[in-house]
Every structure is written in C-alpha cells, then in structure tokens.
MARLONU-840637 format. One line per field, with one value per residue (C-alpha): x, y, z; residue in one letter; residue number from 1. Coordinates in nm, 3 decimals. Example, Ala and Ser with C-alpha at 12.3 -4.5 7.8 and 13.67 -1.06 7.14 Angstrom:
2
x <- [1.230|1.367]
y <- [-0.450|-0.106]
z <- [0.780|0.714]
residu <- [A|S]
num <- [1|2]
//
This chain:
340
x <- [-0.017|0.138|0.153|0.023|0.254|0.299|0.310|0.496|0.782|0.791|0.780|1.057|1.293|1.203|1.239|1.630|1.724|1.593|1.778|2.064|2.127|2.017|2.343|2.583|2.485|2.456|2.702|2.943|2.998|2.988|3.289|3.563|3.306|3.137|3.220|3.058|2.726|2.730|2.746|2.435|2.228|2.297|2.180|1.887|1.755|1.769|1.641|1.330|1.300|1.302|1.068|0.805|0.933|0.716|0.395|0.388|0.137|0.237|0.123|0.366|0.675|0.837|0.721|0.852|1.158|1.230|1.199|1.491|1.737|1.679|1.634|1.919|2.209|2.003|1.992|2.380|2.480|2.260|2.486|2.814|2.611|2.593|2.867|3.122|2.889|2.960|3.321|3.277|3.461|3.714|3.575|3.910|3.921|3.575|3.389|3.041|2.781|2.663|2.989|3.058|2.715|2.875|3.240|3.050|2.800|3.111|3.322|3.053|2.982|3.288|3.627|3.960|4.152|4.456|4.400|4.093|3.896|3.579|3.375|3.100|3.226|2.941|2.707|2.462|2.695|2.676|2.435|2.663|2.998|2.793|2.650|3.024|3.224|3.051|3.079|3.480|3.370|3.119|3.351|3.634|3.390|3.316|3.683|3.762|3.490|3.675|3.415|3.364|3.730|3.720|3.386|3.548|3.831|3.630|3.423|3.665|3.888|3.595|3.473|3.830|3.866|3.546|3.479|3.840|3.749|3.387|3.530|3.886|3.651|3.410|3.706|3.835|3.480|3.451|3.762|3.993|4.312|4.259|4.170|4.436|4.739|4.558|4.435|4.748|4.881|4.604|4.550|4.937|4.844|4.511|4.648|4.893|4.741|4.663|4.810|5.160|5.182|5.065|5.491|5.529|5.222|5.377|5.652|5.482|5.333|5.510|5.341|5.355|5.172|4.886|4.571|4.688|4.825|4.540|4.318|4.484|4.526|4.140|4.100|4.367|4.159|3.803|3.942|4.056|3.735|3.538|3.702|3.719|3.354|3.269|3.481|3.296|2.932|3.033|3.143|2.849|2.562|2.377|2.495|2.097|2.062|2.316|2.262|1.898|1.984|2.230|1.945|1.704|1.989|2.169|2.509|2.812|2.708|2.284|2.431|2.628|2.353|2.075|2.181|2.584|2.563|2.262|2.311|2.678|2.494|2.401|2.753|2.913|2.706|2.815|3.191|3.095|2.962|3.301|3.490|3.302|3.374|3.703|3.732|3.655|3.880|4.168|4.081|4.052|4.433|4.595|4.462|4.581|4.923|4.971|4.674|4.646|4.248|4.002|3.801|4.060|4.311|4.057|4.013|4.419|4.517|4.238|4.382|4.730|4.610|4.421|4.107|3.929|3.564|3.660|3.810|3.512|3.314|3.547|3.455|3.102|3.129|3.303|3.047|2.768|2.969|3.018|2.582|2.526|2.733|2.602|2.245|2.312|2.473|2.211|1.961|2.132|2.122|1.746|1.687|1.944|1.801|1.437|1.377|1.516]
y <- [0.005|0.288|0.621|0.994|1.243|1.489|1.819|2.018|1.756|1.760|2.143|2.153|1.967|2.168|2.500|2.347|2.300|2.672|2.831|2.618|2.672|3.061|3.153|2.894|3.154|3.459|3.482|3.351|2.985|2.782|2.827|2.760|2.548|2.351|2.015|2.110|2.253|1.928|1.708|1.863|1.915|1.514|1.440|1.656|1.494|1.154|1.254|1.393|1.109|0.816|1.039|1.114|0.662|0.580|0.704|0.607|0.290|-0.040|-0.066|0.234|0.173|-0.009|0.314|0.542|0.301|0.342|0.739|0.730|0.503|0.706|1.022|1.057|1.027|1.289|1.471|1.445|1.520|1.876|1.947|1.845|2.118|2.350|2.377|2.348|2.623|2.857|2.785|2.603|2.288|2.397|2.340|2.243|1.945|1.896|1.945|1.991|1.681|1.885|1.863|1.511|1.471|1.651|1.470|1.122|1.223|1.338|1.001|0.792|0.958|1.075|0.834|0.956|1.116|0.977|0.634|0.555|0.385|0.521|0.488|0.226|0.114|0.333|0.012|0.265|0.196|-0.173|-0.210|-0.010|-0.192|-0.545|-0.505|-0.365|-0.553|-0.828|-0.972|-0.881|-0.540|-0.536|-0.699|-0.408|-0.198|-0.341|-0.375|-0.012|0.057|0.061|-0.064|-0.367|-0.435|-0.482|-0.631|-0.922|-0.915|-0.892|-1.198|-1.414|-1.404|-1.422|-1.757|-1.920|-1.823|-1.925|-2.285|-2.402|-2.205|-2.362|-2.705|-2.686|-2.513|-2.833|-3.035|-2.856|-2.842|-3.247|-3.362|-3.279|-3.375|-3.168|-2.885|-2.893|-2.930|-2.627|-2.389|-2.257|-2.199|-2.041|-1.789|-1.700|-1.663|-1.480|-1.180|-1.074|-0.744|-0.919|-0.579|-0.674|-1.039|-0.865|-0.854|-1.220|-1.316|-1.108|-1.341|-1.655|-1.550|-1.578|-1.233|-1.028|-0.729|-0.890|-0.985|-1.350|-1.187|-0.906|-1.191|-1.449|-1.220|-1.146|-1.493|-1.521|-1.276|-1.475|-1.781|-1.761|-1.519|-1.843|-2.131|-2.001|-1.873|-2.218|-2.423|-2.236|-2.278|-2.709|-2.667|-2.494|-2.718|-2.846|-3.237|-3.281|-3.279|-3.502|-3.731|-3.762|-3.779|-4.124|-4.252|-4.243|-4.439|-4.175|-4.269|-3.991|-3.836|-3.800|-3.644|-3.421|-3.321|-3.278|-3.184|-3.032|-2.816|-2.665|-2.598|-2.416|-2.229|-1.903|-1.876|-1.986|-1.697|-1.460|-1.534|-1.508|-1.130|-1.067|-1.245|-1.020|-0.692|-0.778|-0.854|-0.506|-0.374|-0.560|-0.498|-0.109|-0.150|-0.279|-0.139|0.207|0.085|-0.164|-0.086|0.100|0.005|-0.025|0.223|0.202|0.317|0.617|0.743|0.727|0.857|1.186|1.222|1.250|1.567|1.659|1.702|1.595|1.605|1.283|1.140|1.192|1.055|0.700|0.660|0.682|0.420|0.186|0.250|0.191|-0.156|-0.305|-0.257|-0.384|-0.658|-0.713|-0.726|-0.986|-1.211|-1.134|-1.245|-1.588|-1.644|-1.571|-1.857|-2.092|-2.072|-2.025|-2.128|-1.843]
z <- [-0.009|-0.115|0.145|0.047|-0.054|0.188|-0.016|0.253|0.229|-0.156|-0.141|0.121|-0.094|-0.422|-0.220|-0.101|-0.441|-0.568|-0.282|-0.266|-0.654|-0.656|-0.370|-0.589|-0.887|-0.724|-0.522|-0.825|-0.654|-0.942|-1.129|-0.831|-0.619|-0.898|-0.726|-0.421|-0.651|-0.812|-0.472|-0.333|-0.631|-0.663|-0.275|-0.304|-0.660|-0.469|-0.188|-0.449|-0.660|-0.396|-0.216|-0.531|-0.551|-0.236|-0.381|-0.783|-0.736|-0.838|-1.191|-1.277|-1.148|-1.375|-1.612|-1.330|-1.300|-1.715|-1.657|-1.406|-1.599|-1.928|-1.719|-1.530|-1.832|-2.007|-1.705|-1.652|-2.032|-1.983|-1.708|-1.866|-2.153|-1.976|-1.751|-2.048|-2.241|-1.915|-1.906|-1.593|-1.747|-1.978|-2.307|-2.441|-2.210|-2.177|-2.487|-2.466|-2.570|-2.857|-2.965|-2.918|-3.127|-3.380|-3.422|-3.328|-3.685|-3.890|-3.772|-3.876|-4.241|-4.314|-4.423|-4.356|-4.575|-4.446|-4.323|-4.585|-4.240|-4.122|-3.772|-3.927|-4.277|-4.459|-4.469|-4.721|-5.004|-4.970|-5.260|-5.465|-5.360|-5.427|-5.791|-5.888|-5.669|-5.558|-5.183|-5.165|-5.229|-4.898|-4.726|-4.770|-4.667|-4.383|-4.279|-4.344|-4.031|-3.679|-3.472|-3.713|-3.640|-3.239|-3.252|-3.457|-3.201|-2.926|-3.013|-3.189|-2.874|-2.651|-2.805|-2.824|-2.471|-2.296|-2.471|-2.330|-1.973|-1.915|-2.022|-1.779|-1.517|-1.559|-1.475|-1.211|-1.023|-1.037|-1.046|-0.714|-0.859|-1.145|-0.955|-0.669|-0.985|-1.164|-0.894|-0.782|-1.126|-1.209|-0.961|-1.008|-1.406|-1.387|-1.159|-1.420|-1.608|-1.940|-2.180|-1.923|-2.132|-2.490|-2.588|-2.468|-2.684|-2.954|-2.949|-3.023|-3.346|-3.674|-3.765|-3.469|-3.546|-3.665|-3.559|-3.359|-3.090|-3.012|-3.041|-2.846|-2.513|-2.536|-2.553|-2.242|-2.037|-2.117|-2.026|-1.692|-1.595|-1.736|-1.605|-1.274|-1.226|-1.410|-1.151|-0.844|-1.033|-1.051|-0.660|-0.540|-0.633|-0.365|-0.306|-0.228|-0.607|-0.680|-0.444|-0.574|-0.930|-0.825|-0.629|-0.956|-1.094|-1.337|-1.460|-1.507|-1.821|-1.695|-1.392|-1.632|-1.852|-1.616|-1.333|-1.236|-1.571|-1.572|-1.202|-1.310|-1.599|-1.411|-1.287|-1.575|-1.754|-1.484|-1.524|-1.933|-1.855|-1.649|-1.963|-2.205|-2.030|-1.947|-2.345|-2.456|-2.226|-2.316|-2.687|-2.595|-2.412|-2.687|-3.008|-2.781|-2.843|-3.125|-3.361|-3.698|-3.693|-3.412|-3.217|-2.941|-3.193|-3.326|-3.022|-2.850|-3.214|-3.145|-2.791|-2.928|-3.220|-2.941|-3.137|-2.779|-2.923|-3.108|-2.870|-2.626|-2.941|-2.946|-2.553|-2.611|-2.911|-2.626|-2.378|-2.657|-2.759|-2.422|-2.318|-2.662|-2.594|-2.245|-2.380|-2.662|-2.398|-2.118|-2.443|-2.491|-2.100|-2.144|-2.422|-2.253|-1.917|-1.996|-1.638|-1.479]
residu <- [X|X|X|X|X|X|X|X|X|X|X|X|X|X|X|X|X|X|X|X|X|X|X|X|X|X|X|X|X|X|X|X|X|X|X|X|X|X|X|X|X|X|X|X|X|X|X|X|X|X|X|X|X|X|X|X|X|X|X|X|X|X|X|X|X|X|X|X|X|X|X|X|X|X|X|X|X|X|X|X|X|X|X|X|X|X|X|X|X|X|X|X|X|X|X|X|X|X|X|X|X|X|X|X|X|X|X|X|X|X|X|X|X|X|X|X|X|X|X|X|X|X|X|X|X|X|X|X|X|X|X|X|X|X|X|X|X|X|X|X|X|X|X|X|X|X|X|X|X|X|X|X|X|X|X|X|X|X|X|X|X|X|X|X|X|X|X|X|X|X|X|X|X|X|X|X|X|X|X|X|X|X|X|X|X|X|X|X|X|X|X|X|X|X|X|X|X|X|X|X|X|X|X|X|X|X|X|X|X|X|X|X|X|X|X|X|X|X|X|X|X|X|X|X|X|X|X|X|X|X|X|X|X|X|X|X|X|X|X|X|X|X|X|X|X|X|X|X|X|X|X|X|X|X|X|X|X|X|X|X|X|X|X|X|X|X|X|X|X|X|X|X|X|X|X|X|X|X|X|X|X|X|X|X|X|X|X|X|X|X|X|X|X|X|X|X|X|X|X|X|X|X|X|X|X|X|X|X|X|X|X|X|X|X|X|X|X|X|X|X|X|X|X|X|X|X|X|X|X|X|X|X|X|X|X|X|X|X|X|X]
num <- [1|2|3|4|5|6|7|8|9|10|11|12|13|14|15|16|17|18|19|20|21|22|23|24|25|26|27|28|29|30|31|32|33|34|35|36|37|38|39|40|41|42|43|44|45|46|47|48|49|50|51|52|53|54|55|56|57|58|59|60|61|62|63|64|65|66|67|68|69|70|71|72|73|74|75|76|77|78|79|80|81|82|83|84|85|86|87|88|89|90|91|92|93|94|95|96|97|98|99|100|101|102|103|104|105|106|107|108|109|110|111|112|113|114|115|116|117|118|119|120|121|122|123|124|125|126|127|128|129|130|131|132|133|134|135|136|137|138|139|140|141|142|143|144|145|146|147|148|149|150|151|152|153|154|155|156|157|158|159|160|161|162|163|164|165|166|167|168|169|170|171|172|173|174|175|176|177|178|179|180|181|182|183|184|185|186|187|188|189|190|191|192|193|194|195|196|197|198|199|200|201|202|203|204|205|206|207|208|209|210|211|212|213|214|215|216|217|218|219|220|221|222|223|224|225|226|227|228|229|230|231|232|233|234|235|236|237|238|239|240|241|242|243|244|245|246|247|248|249|250|251|252|253|254|255|256|257|258|259|260|261|262|263|264|265|266|267|268|269|270|271|272|273|274|275|276|277|278|279|280|281|282|283|284|285|286|287|288|289|290|291|292|293|294|295|296|297|298|299|300|301|302|303|304|305|306|307|308|309|310|311|312|313|314|315|316|317|318|319|320|321|322|323|324|325|326|327|328|329|330|331|332|333|334|335|336|337|338|339|340]
//
C-alpha cells in the first residue's frame, strides 16, 4: 500500500534545490566550487526522486523506473553541456555533448583522408559495392570500419577463450585432483595484467603485428574468468541434487547433463559477462598501443592530435559496444536458461 505524499516535504525539497542553486549562482560560486554544487544537487535530487517513488502506484512502477534509468543520463549530459558552455568546465578538455555528437556524426559519415577508414564502414554503400565488386567489395567496405574490427577481435577472442574455460572449469569443479593441480597456477597467472603479457604473446606468432596476438590476449583474459567462475558454479551445486540423481540411477553423463551443467549455468554466465567486459577493455587497451584500426586506436589517435570531441566520441562508442554486447549475452542467457 503506497503512502500518501506529503506536499510539505516535497515543497521543502524543491525549495532547497532552488535556494541552494540561487545562492551558488548569485554568489558566483559555480566557477570555483562546481564540485560542491554538483554534490549537493545530486543529494537533493536523490532525496526528491526517492520520496516521489514512495507513492507511485505499483502499476506505474516500471514506467517510473524506466524514466529514472533514461532521464538520469540525459540530465547528466544537460549538466555537462551547461557547465562546458559557461566555462565552468574547460571546453578544451571537456567539450560539450553537442560538439561530441557532431564529431560522432562526422566520424560515422566521413572517411579519413589519410587512413581511408571510417567509424562504421559506410554500410549505406553496400548495394552499390555489391553490384560493382560483389562480396569482396562488401567485405572491404566493412573492413574499413573501426567498430567492426574491434568487434571481430572481441568476438573471436571471447569464443576462443570461453569454450576452453568452460571445459577446464568443469573438470576442476568435478575432479579434486585436477583442481589441486591447476588451482595455484591459474591463480598466479590470473592476477597478471593481460596487457603486460601482450609483448610475450607477440613473440609466439610469426606475424607479431597481425591479428593473432591481439585475439590471443583477449582469449587468455576470457579463459581465466570463465574457468574460475565455472569451477565455482560446479562446486556450489547443492549435494542434495547430486545424491537425488544418483538415487534415481543416473549415470555420470546423465548426472552431468541434467544436474551439474544446468546447476552451474547461472554462475557460468556471470563469468561470461565479466569476461566479455574484460575482453572489450583489453582489446581497447591493446588498440591504444599496437593497432592501426579499431575504436581504441581511433580514440587514442584523436587524443594525440588533441581533437578532444572526437576522442570523447570514441569513448561513447566503446560504452555503446559494452551495452550492446552485454545485452546480447543476456538474451542468450534467457534463451538457454528459460527456467530463470
């Protein structure tokens, strides 16, 4: 049962917002104490939306949550825009989001005249390229896109690391001897920063500057996270379920198929989500230092030439990729585990 709203409390919170911002504005405190203004406004805003949320009817709760989830990032962008345009933030280092949006549009629609690359690879030219050059022309069109290069490295490396990770994690979870043999070694290697072993991986490939070392480091990063989480998922299965399956005459394969693997799947997917995020972080870091294509390379390049709005555009694309990849894995999780 929702409580009735107290309009006096609501008015007090709103009055506090107006009064505080009025004092900050007329006393010219925003320029030097903007951090204080942002902190106090954030605290008052949280108090406001939390109080209003107490009396939102249950049938509108999901809509209210959606408004908060979408509205807060938009509010942050508006605050950023206002502060940058009023020189509270240095627009050279923190360009307003409107300039970043223009830069993102330019990166998406224009081809760099030096590298002959673009952000997305100009997919609108696919029909024309297909008619003139066939499938090789379409592939070449996507190959000029930084986003598709990064996604290829992440996807291939993630798959090559996750599949063996699930297999090894299952063995470690079900067999105490294998777990004892591998646990110390995996714990030692896992804590190494994966970007630090990139030079070693480069020495293992005939072409150290090709795609092989980049994909291999992503695979290594994904392997350890998936393997450790898979082992944990197997070991945390309630022994009652295993004993019940054995009492019903389940053999080892049936026990694995119907009890162990389904029981460990939630933790496996938790590890895969961590591994996918880590894979994106690792490949962006590698593209910073050793790549001529990719969103990480694009971001670092525009930092080097001090075109900060395009640098921020690259960062926004990285965040967008993270959201899309995570959402895709969640959809796969719901399809494989419909009982959840």
